[in-house]
N, C-alpha and C positions, 0 to 999 in steps of 0.2 A: 843565691847570695846577692844582695843588692849592691849596686856600685856606689862608692863613696862620692862625696862632694868634690868637685873639681874647681879650683880657684887659682888664679894667677897672682902670686905674691912674690915680693922680693925678699930673699933671705940671704944673709951674708954667707958666702961660700965657706968661710971658716966654721960657721955653725954646722953646716952640712957635713963637713969633714969630721968635726968633733962627734956628731951623732953617728956617723958611719963607723968611727973608731969604737964608740961605745957599743954599737950593735955587734961588731966583730968580736969584741971581748965577751959580750953576753952569749953570743952564739957558741963560743968555746965551752961555756959552762952549761948551756941549756940542753936538756935531755931531748935527743932527736925523737921525732914522732909525737911530740906534744904540741898543743895549740900555741904555747908560748914560743917555741922554736919556729913554728910556721909564721907567726906574727912578726918575729924578728927578721926572718928571711924576707917577708913582704916589705917591711919598713926599709931594710937595707937596699932592696932593689929599687924602691921608690926614691930613696936618697941618691942612689947612683944615677938614676934617670935625671933627677933634678940637678945634680952636679954636672952632668954632661951637657945640660941645657945652657950652662954658663959659657 
C-alpha cells in the first residue's frame, strides 16, 4: 500500500472535532470487517493525531 501525501495545513480544531464526532457515529453503524469500517478507523486515528498536534 502506498503512503499518502503529507502536507502541513492549518485546520480549525472545531472542524477536526466535528469530523471525529461524525466518524464515531459512522463507526457505530459500519459493519466490522469491511473496508468502510477500516477507512473510518484510519480517518479517526488521523484526526486524533491532528487534534493532539494543536
